[in-house]
Residue, then its C-alpha position, 0 to 999 in steps of 0.5 A: m167599574y169606573s171605565w163602565v160608567v165612563w162608557f155609559h156617560i159617553l153613550s148617554f151624552v151622545s144620545w142627549y146631544a142627538v136631541l139637543f141638535y134635532l129638536p130645535r131643527l124640528f122647531v124650525y120646521h114647525a115654525e116655518n110650516i105653521q099653516n100646514e095643519g097635517f105637517v104640524e100634527v106629525v111634527k108635534v108627535m115627533e117633538m114629544k117623542i124625541y123630548k120625552y122618550i129620548g131626551v129626558p132619559a138621556m139627560w138623567a142618564t148623563v147627569l147621574s153618571g156624570a155625578y158619579l164620575a165627579y164623586e169618584l174625582g172627589f169633585s176636584g179637577n183643579g177647576w176644570l171640573h167646576a167649569k164643566i159642571f157650570f156649562v152642563l148646568i147651562l146645557i140643562a137649562f137649555f134642555f128645559s127651555l126646549g121643553y118649554f117651547r115644545v109645550k108652547f108649540l103643542n098648544d099653538e102658542c109659540t110666536k118665535s120664528g124659524k130664524f129664531f130657532r135656527a140661531y137657538n140651534e147653535v147654543p148646544t154646539i157652542l156648549l159642546l165645544i166648551i164642555v169637551a174642551m174642559v174634559i180633554i184640555k183641562p185648562f184650569 
């Protein structure tokens, strides 16, 4: 059973990360083309669908399968597991911030620039490097 949950966790994680990488890129296009109403309406639909129909289920699948795996490890891992969980909590906060910006764009209230979202798009990459290092290298 454990191996199947690891398999499911990895697939969920990859699906969630597709959203974490792509949604901020959509925000870049949205912010930089705000004057193009037809384009903006299409991007709003894309933002909603990727967040709501892919991102939210993938996040919950990742979190729940990860919680099961942590339970199976007895929540011990000589510190690496606790560090991983800490960075995953930051990743969850980042994901919910994407939901916040999505609603701001939906209501035509977002004032952040494309440049801001280009930089913001680097956050999940940095967290990915750290989280995977915790699992593979187990530095603690």
